C-alpha positions as CSV (number, residue, x, y, z in Angstrom):
1,M,61.5,34.1,98.5
2,P,63.1,37.2,97.6
3,S,65.2,38.8,100.9
4,S,68.2,41.7,100.5
5,G,71.6,41.8,102.7
6,S,74.7,44.2,102.4
7,G,78.1,43.2,101.4
8,I,81.6,45.2,101.3
9,I,84.1,44.9,98.1
10,I,86.8,43.4,99.8
11,G,89.4,43.1,96.8
12,E,89.4,41.6,93.2
13,N,91.6,38.5,91.2
14,E,92.1,38.5,87.4
15,T,88.5,37.7,86.9
16,E,86.0,38.7,89.6
17,L,84.8,41.1,92.1
18,L,84.8,39.5,95.5
19,I,82.5,40.6,98.4
20,V,81.9,39.5,101.7
21,T,78.8,39.3,103.3
22,N,77.2,36.7,106.1
23,N,76.9,33.2,105.2
24,H,73.1,33.5,106.4
25,V,72.5,36.5,103.2
26,V,73.3,33.7,100.9
27,E,72.6,30.1,102.4
28,E,69.4,29.4,101.2
29,A,69.4,31.6,97.7
30,T,68.7,30.2,94.8
31,S,70.1,33.6,92.7
32,L,72.5,36.2,94.0
33,K,72.1,40.1,92.4
34,V,74.2,42.7,93.4
35,T,73.0,46.5,93.3
36,F,75.9,48.7,93.2
37,I,75.5,52.7,94.5
38,D,74.7,54.0,91.2
39,E,72.2,51.2,90.7
40,E,73.8,48.8,88.5
41,T,72.4,45.7,89.3
42,V,74.6,42.0,88.6
43,D,74.3,38.2,88.6
44,A,76.5,37.2,91.4
45,V,77.7,33.8,92.0
46,T,78.5,32.7,95.8
47,K,82.7,31.5,96.0
48,G,82.7,30.5,99.6
49,T,81.0,30.1,103.0
50,D,81.1,29.4,106.7
51,P,78.4,29.1,108.2
52,E,80.4,29.0,111.6
53,T,82.0,32.0,111.6
54,D,78.8,33.2,109.5
55,L,80.8,34.6,106.5
56,A,80.5,34.3,103.5
57,V,82.3,35.1,100.2
58,I,80.5,36.0,97.1
59,A,81.4,37.3,93.3
60,I,80.2,39.3,90.5
61,P,82.6,38.4,87.0
62,L,84.8,41.6,86.6
63,D,83.7,41.9,82.1
64,Q,79.4,42.4,84.1
65,I,80.4,45.3,85.4
66,K,79.9,48.3,82.9
67,E,82.5,50.6,82.8
68,E,81.2,53.4,84.9
69,T,80.6,51.4,87.8
70,K,83.8,50.2,88.2
71,A,85.4,53.6,87.8
72,Q,83.3,54.3,91.5
73,I,84.2,51.1,93.1
74,H,86.9,50.4,95.8
75,P,87.8,48.0,98.0
76,A,87.7,48.4,101.9
77,V,90.3,48.8,103.4
78,V,90.1,46.4,106.5
79,G,91.9,47.7,109.5
80,N,92.3,45.5,113.2
81,S,89.3,45.0,115.4
82,D,92.2,44.2,117.8
83,E,92.9,48.0,118.5
84,L,89.1,48.6,119.2
85,K,88.2,49.8,123.0
86,P,84.9,50.4,124.2
87,G,83.5,54.1,123.7
88,Q,85.1,54.0,120.3
89,G,83.1,55.7,117.5
90,V,81.8,53.1,114.9
91,I,79.8,53.8,111.3
92,A,77.6,50.9,110.2
93,I,76.6,50.8,106.9
94,G,73.8,48.7,105.0
95,N,70.6,47.7,103.5
96,A,68.3,49.0,106.1
97,L,65.1,46.6,105.2
98,G,66.2,46.5,101.9
99,Y,65.6,50.3,100.9
100,G,69.2,50.7,100.3
101,Q,71.9,52.3,101.7
102,S,71.7,53.7,104.8
103,V,74.1,54.9,107.6
104,T,74.2,55.1,111.4
105,V,76.3,55.6,113.9
106,G,77.6,54.8,117.3
107,Y,80.3,53.9,119.9
108,I,81.8,50.4,120.5
109,S,80.0,49.2,123.6
110,A,82.1,46.2,124.4
111,I,84.8,43.7,123.1
112,N,84.7,39.9,123.0
113,R,81.0,39.4,124.0
114,E,80.4,35.7,123.7
115,V,76.6,35.2,122.5
116,Q,75.4,31.5,121.7
117,T,73.4,31.2,118.5
118,E,70.3,29.5,118.1
119,E,72.4,26.2,116.9
120,G,74.5,25.9,120.2
121,N,77.5,27.9,118.9
122,T,79.2,30.1,120.8
123,R,80.7,33.1,118.7
124,V,82.9,36.1,120.0
125,L,81.4,39.1,118.4
126,L,82.1,43.0,119.1
127,Q,78.4,44.8,121.0
128,T,77.5,48.2,119.4
129,D,74.9,50.5,120.0
130,A,75.1,51.9,116.1
131,A,71.0,51.0,114.8
132,I,71.6,47.4,112.5
133,N,67.7,46.2,111.0
134,P,66.9,43.5,108.7
135,G,68.7,43.8,105.7
136,N,72.2,45.1,107.8
137,S,73.3,41.5,107.6
138,G,76.9,41.8,105.8
139,G,77.3,45.5,105.5
140,A,80.5,47.4,107.0
141,L,81.3,48.5,110.8
142,L,83.6,51.0,109.9
143,N,85.9,52.8,112.9
144,M,86.7,56.5,112.5
145,K,88.8,56.2,109.9
146,G,86.7,54.4,107.4
147,E,88.6,51.3,107.9
148,L,86.6,47.9,107.7
149,V,87.0,46.5,111.3
150,G,83.8,44.3,111.9
151,I,81.0,42.6,109.5
152,N,76.7,43.1,110.7
153,A,76.1,39.6,111.5
154,A,73.7,40.3,114.7
155,K,70.7,41.9,116.8
156,Y,69.9,40.8,119.6
157,A,66.4,42.9,121.0
158,S,64.2,41.8,124.0
159,T,62.0,43.6,126.7
160,E,65.5,43.4,128.7
161,V,67.5,45.3,126.5
162,E,67.5,47.3,123.7
163,A,69.0,47.9,120.0
164,L,72.3,45.4,121.3
165,V,74.0,44.6,118.2
166,M,76.6,42.3,117.9
167,P,78.9,42.6,114.5
168,S,81.1,40.0,114.0
169,Y,84.7,40.2,113.3
170,F,86.4,40.4,109.9
171,K,89.1,38.1,109.9
172,I,88.8,35.6,106.8
173,P,92.1,34.2,105.6
174,G,93.7,34.7,102.7
175,Y,91.5,37.9,101.6
176,Y,93.5,40.5,103.3
């Protein structure tokens, strides 16, 4: 069944463009396609995953990307999520509902929020009130300088809580 998510260009090596996303976006995929902002679509492969932190890195061969598209690609500038404080503004970018790029704004509601996953693992996350919807998983959470400070990873909604969103910290050893 086709599904969609989001990703963040974090860099490139000699042959590939590297994109970080959530593990749950790619974990059951039999094939991956990436669509850039200019609607250029290319095949991608999974380079590595970490189910415990819900992170994955995917890659696209550079020779598969048109020069016009390459000219528009700029890797994310990574900020320091440890410097965030409640009340600071953030911007969430993703692919809400699979309709294409979406941008929402909000504030950091809490830092170091402990959440238990369905698998019973405890994760320490950021909490923001920026709107996050299905398809935003793997998308960027930016500070007001435009620096990447998190990855949209989970949304908690219930009758007791409305729009409580928890992006994960962005810390992939060796990738920044």
